[in-house]
C-alpha angles and dihedrals in degrees: 000000000000136000139197116241132188112229128186102220102173138342108313091355126111135171133201104220128193110219140160119268119240116253113274110246127211096263097038137089134212114232122200109206123232102177138350130195125229115222109225089200118045095014094053089053088057091046092051094046091244096123118098103263095212094053120106110256092231125321092198095059116072096213092052101034100099098042138079132217092259118122130289099045146136113236137172135096112205120078130148120193145131130270102252100178137006137209119249093259096050122103107256090226088079093065111107095007120140110236141178116225131184094232142129122264107288134140092225132008143169118244140175119243091247089060093059123095110192112228114230110259094241094049124095123229090244091056094044093053088069090068098107092047092048092048088053091050090051089051089052090059092045096048093040090052092212114195139189118295096013128141113233132187121191119199110204129031103203116129095293091043093051093047089049089051091050092052094046091048088068092059123085095252125163093223136002116191128173133197125204136149095226124077093211091060094043090054092050090047091058091047089053093054112278112139093210134015121190138187112247090217097056118110118265093012093158093051092048092050093047090049091053092047095045092051092057098046143019089235110082120226130020124301091215131020117189117200111206102141098096088228113125091209090058090068091065089047089052093050090047094060097040114106126229111297090009127137133246114198117198114205095156124098111212097190111199094346114112123233116219115195132182102221097155099090130051093340094077092064098031101088089220114164118218112205129189117213127192123173095217090079141033118244111248094248090065098048095091096064107007135071130183088252091057092049090048090053089054088052091054090051092050090051090055091050100043102033094204097193088111086075091066112103103165136033109189129180115247090242089063095046092124089069091049094057092041090054094052093045100041105026107029091149089070099044135079120164110350119203131196115222126214105200 
């Protein structure tokens, strides 16, 4: 049996390759993909050749664990499909089940049982494929430690940014403001619960943000700024609107791009805390009561509540994947979540 696999062969170059499937072992299953989601953050860095080539692809994902980000490579981590065949030692109840798997873009693949995440029976494949993005959004709230009455600004309204906005909109915050360069995303941000959404390129952005924040509270500046845009310059903007003793949470990965910050002025005396957040691990303060499995379960529950399929703008066949990446890279103002289909 053969499969079709998406391979990044060089910067901004991909190939769809037909290749033989590995032999199904006794404790393995064969998954036939239905849809997979393209990450417009990390995955686009790989596509552009802006990811550090020597870095491990992802040590927490079995299908990526032994590889690096050097071309050529398979990369991706959000596939929903059905179990199409099972090894002789696998419980027959798995056959035909819809599952989510952290796996690259492939029409068929072999997986271990512990890699499978059963999709709730009432959930569509297109909703379930948002699981990694929703888990990241949940981790943003956890690591940001948002509390009642706070003022929050989110830089970046891609899929993770919008899901973070949607989650925060359910909390009793004083103010929720978002910043994004694309009108489509700003409009969706408002629909999801942000009170204000601004363009990062507009003149006097800092003054406008501080005016909004000061109007809503006697404490100037934001309590929490979350940087999810992937733009290194956004980090300095985030620090600039954070009030004394506030927090700046960095969820973006900048790859090989350098971040230049001016920390020689007010920052030195501000007491601002800069926090890195990465969904592949739990921050130490949560290890006493939380596990990754518990956080993932919360993500499933939030998917059921929010039904984020309205964020999908394009559904593109795997054979036309080149156009999908070109769209996200060259016309991001027109694209939300882009899915690859496996008909």
